[in-house]
NUDOMAR-441960 format. One record per residue (C-alpha): residue in one letter; x, y, z. Coordinates in Angstrom, 2 decimals. Layout:
N
<pt type="A" px="X" py="Y" pz="Z"/>
...
***
This chain:
135
<pt type="M" px="125.42" py="-31.66" pz="-132.04"/>
<pt type="A" px="121.73" py="-31.87" pz="-133.06"/>
<pt type="I" px="119.00" py="-29.68" pz="-131.61"/>
<pt type="P" px="117.35" py="-31.65" pz="-128.77"/>
<pt type="Y" px="113.96" py="-30.00" pz="-129.16"/>
<pt type="P" px="112.59" py="-28.21" pz="-132.20"/>
<pt type="V" px="111.82" py="-24.52" pz="-131.76"/>
<pt type="I" px="108.21" py="-23.90" pz="-132.75"/>
<pt type="F" px="106.84" py="-20.46" pz="-133.56"/>
<pt type="L" px="103.11" py="-19.83" pz="-133.60"/>
<pt type="T" px="102.08" py="-16.79" pz="-135.60"/>
<pt type="Y" px="98.58" py="-15.46" pz="-136.01"/>
<pt type="H" px="96.84" py="-12.79" pz="-138.05"/>
<pt type="L" px="93.43" py="-11.28" pz="-137.34"/>
<pt type="H" px="91.42" py="-10.25" pz="-140.39"/>
<pt type="R" px="88.24" py="-8.21" pz="-140.22"/>
<pt type="L" px="85.42" py="-9.57" pz="-142.32"/>
<pt type="G" px="83.43" py="-7.18" pz="-144.49"/>
<pt type="D" px="83.08" py="-5.71" pz="-147.90"/>
<pt type="G" px="85.03" py="-2.49" pz="-147.29"/>
<pt type="K" px="82.15" py="0.00" pz="-147.44"/>
<pt type="K" px="83.03" py="3.57" pz="-146.56"/>
<pt type="K" px="81.51" py="4.93" pz="-143.38"/>
<pt type="A" px="79.57" py="8.14" pz="-142.95"/>
<pt type="G" px="79.86" py="10.46" pz="-139.98"/>
<pt type="G" px="77.50" py="11.84" pz="-137.37"/>
<pt type="F" px="73.90" py="10.69" pz="-137.46"/>
<pt type="T" px="74.35" py="8.84" pz="-140.75"/>
<pt type="K" px="77.22" py="6.70" pz="-139.41"/>
<pt type="L" px="76.78" py="3.06" pz="-140.43"/>
<pt type="C" px="76.70" py="0.40" pz="-137.72"/>
<pt type="S" px="76.59" py="-3.38" pz="-137.71"/>
<pt type="I" px="73.36" py="-4.83" pz="-136.41"/>
<pt type="S" px="72.45" py="-8.12" pz="-134.76"/>
<pt type="P" px="70.91" py="-10.99" pz="-136.77"/>
<pt type="A" px="67.50" py="-10.46" pz="-135.11"/>
<pt type="L" px="67.52" py="-6.79" pz="-136.06"/>
<pt type="Q" px="68.89" py="-7.59" pz="-139.54"/>
<pt type="E" px="65.83" py="-9.75" pz="-140.15"/>
<pt type="F" px="63.56" py="-6.89" pz="-139.08"/>
<pt type="V" px="65.36" py="-4.08" pz="-140.95"/>
<pt type="G" px="66.45" py="-6.12" pz="-143.97"/>
<pt type="A" px="70.10" py="-4.97" pz="-144.01"/>
<pt type="S" px="73.32" py="-6.04" pz="-142.28"/>
<pt type="E" px="74.54" py="-2.46" pz="-141.75"/>
<pt type="C" px="72.40" py="0.56" pz="-141.09"/>
<pt type="A" px="72.60" py="3.93" pz="-139.33"/>
<pt type="R" px="71.08" py="3.93" pz="-135.84"/>
<pt type="T" px="68.70" py="6.70" pz="-136.90"/>
<pt type="E" px="67.43" py="4.56" pz="-139.79"/>
<pt type="V" px="66.86" py="1.60" pz="-137.45"/>
<pt type="V" px="64.83" py="3.76" pz="-135.05"/>
<pt type="K" px="62.90" py="5.31" pz="-137.96"/>
<pt type="K" px="61.97" py="1.86" pz="-139.31"/>
<pt type="L" px="60.96" py="0.64" pz="-135.85"/>
<pt type="W" px="58.68" py="3.63" pz="-135.31"/>
<pt type="A" px="57.15" py="3.29" pz="-138.77"/>
<pt type="Y" px="56.40" py="-0.36" pz="-137.97"/>
<pt type="I" px="54.97" py="0.54" pz="-134.53"/>
<pt type="R" px="52.64" py="3.19" pz="-135.97"/>
<pt type="E" px="51.66" py="1.08" pz="-138.98"/>
<pt type="N" px="50.62" py="-1.81" pz="-136.73"/>
<pt type="N" px="49.10" py="0.42" pz="-134.00"/>
<pt type="L" px="51.37" py="-0.98" pz="-131.27"/>
<pt type="Q" px="51.35" py="2.03" pz="-128.94"/>
<pt type="D" px="49.27" py="1.61" pz="-125.79"/>
<pt type="P" px="46.23" py="3.94" pz="-126.19"/>
<pt type="S" px="46.22" py="4.89" pz="-122.49"/>
<pt type="N" px="49.98" py="5.54" pz="-122.34"/>
<pt type="R" px="51.47" py="6.36" pz="-125.74"/>
<pt type="R" px="55.02" py="5.97" pz="-124.35"/>
<pt type="K" px="54.41" py="2.25" pz="-123.91"/>
<pt type="I" px="54.88" py="-0.04" pz="-126.92"/>
<pt type="L" px="53.01" py="-3.33" pz="-127.04"/>
<pt type="C" px="55.35" py="-5.85" pz="-128.68"/>
<pt type="D" px="54.01" py="-8.24" pz="-131.31"/>
<pt type="E" px="55.92" py="-11.37" pz="-132.38"/>
<pt type="N" px="58.41" py="-9.44" pz="-134.54"/>
<pt type="L" px="59.30" py="-6.99" pz="-131.77"/>
<pt type="K" px="59.45" py="-9.78" pz="-129.15"/>
<pt type="K" px="62.26" py="-11.37" pz="-131.20"/>
<pt type="I" px="64.26" py="-8.17" pz="-130.75"/>
<pt type="F" px="63.35" py="-7.02" pz="-127.22"/>
<pt type="N" px="62.25" py="-10.30" pz="-125.52"/>
<pt type="V" px="59.40" py="-8.57" pz="-123.61"/>
<pt type="N" px="55.63" py="-8.13" pz="-124.03"/>
<pt type="S" px="55.75" py="-4.34" pz="-123.70"/>
<pt type="I" px="58.50" py="-1.76" pz="-123.54"/>
<pt type="D" px="58.73" py="1.96" pz="-122.78"/>
<pt type="M" px="59.88" py="4.11" pz="-125.71"/>
<pt type="F" px="62.97" py="5.22" pz="-123.76"/>
<pt type="Q" px="63.80" py="1.63" pz="-122.74"/>
<pt type="M" px="63.46" py="0.66" pz="-126.41"/>
<pt type="N" px="66.31" py="2.99" pz="-127.39"/>
<pt type="K" px="68.43" py="1.64" pz="-124.55"/>
<pt type="A" px="67.62" py="-1.97" pz="-125.53"/>
<pt type="L" px="68.76" py="-1.25" pz="-129.10"/>
<pt type="T" px="72.34" py="-0.81" pz="-127.87"/>
<pt type="K" px="72.56" py="-4.62" pz="-127.53"/>
<pt type="H" px="71.73" py="-4.96" pz="-131.24"/>
<pt type="I" px="73.77" py="-2.11" pz="-132.77"/>
<pt type="W" px="77.59" py="-2.27" pz="-132.90"/>
<pt type="P" px="80.09" py="0.35" pz="-134.04"/>
<pt type="L" px="82.22" py="0.02" pz="-137.16"/>
<pt type="D" px="85.96" py="0.73" pz="-136.97"/>
<pt type="S" px="87.81" py="3.44" pz="-138.93"/>
<pt type="D" px="88.01" py="1.23" pz="-142.04"/>
<pt type="G" px="84.24" py="0.97" pz="-142.19"/>
<pt type="L" px="84.31" py="-2.68" pz="-141.13"/>
<pt type="S" px="82.67" py="-4.20" pz="-138.11"/>
<pt type="L" px="84.83" py="-4.56" pz="-135.00"/>
<pt type="Y" px="83.20" py="-7.84" pz="-134.03"/>
<pt type="P" px="83.27" py="-10.38" pz="-136.91"/>
<pt type="L" px="86.90" py="-11.50" pz="-137.16"/>
<pt type="S" px="88.75" py="-14.27" pz="-138.94"/>
<pt type="L" px="91.81" py="-15.82" pz="-137.33"/>
<pt type="S" px="94.54" py="-17.58" pz="-139.31"/>
<pt type="L" px="97.29" py="-19.52" pz="-137.56"/>
<pt type="S" px="100.58" py="-20.86" pz="-138.83"/>
<pt type="L" px="103.30" py="-22.97" pz="-137.22"/>
<pt type="S" px="106.93" py="-22.92" pz="-138.22"/>
<pt type="L" px="110.11" py="-24.60" pz="-137.05"/>
<pt type="A" px="113.14" py="-22.38" pz="-136.79"/>
<pt type="Y" px="116.84" py="-22.58" pz="-136.05"/>
<pt type="T" px="117.49" py="-19.71" pz="-133.67"/>
<pt type="R" px="120.66" py="-17.88" pz="-132.68"/>
<pt type="A" px="120.19" py="-19.23" pz="-129.16"/>
<pt type="C" px="120.56" py="-22.75" pz="-130.55"/>
<pt type="A" px="123.58" py="-21.75" pz="-132.62"/>
<pt type="S" px="125.30" py="-20.16" pz="-129.64"/>
<pt type="R" px="124.93" py="-23.41" pz="-127.71"/>
<pt type="G" px="126.57" py="-25.41" pz="-130.48"/>
<pt type="Y" px="123.45" py="-27.08" pz="-131.87"/>
<pt type="E" px="123.23" py="-27.76" pz="-135.60"/>
<pt type="A" px="120.15" py="-27.27" pz="-137.71"/>
***
């Protein structure tokens, strides 16, 4: 007796994309950053402390702190691409950075960029054999 319907198996494998860099710990821990922040910082992975350091260097270099309230940062075009506002408080800036900085997993690869590979296969199962079907 022939199998009335083929048995189809769908298998998948998730692969993390990355170059396998080792991660550091504590404050020097590498993180993935968003494309907008990558353009600003000039790297695809950077420690959060380095991102903040580069932002503050840029803010001071371009005199973007409000003279009457030094906690307020006046965003120019480059900072508007990141924060999407005209001005931002220094504490809100650190909170807003969480949208642009992502953790790396234990292998030192980003948790977010993934590749998915699928494969289909036909199989003759024991269930079919027990019912008297032939492959």
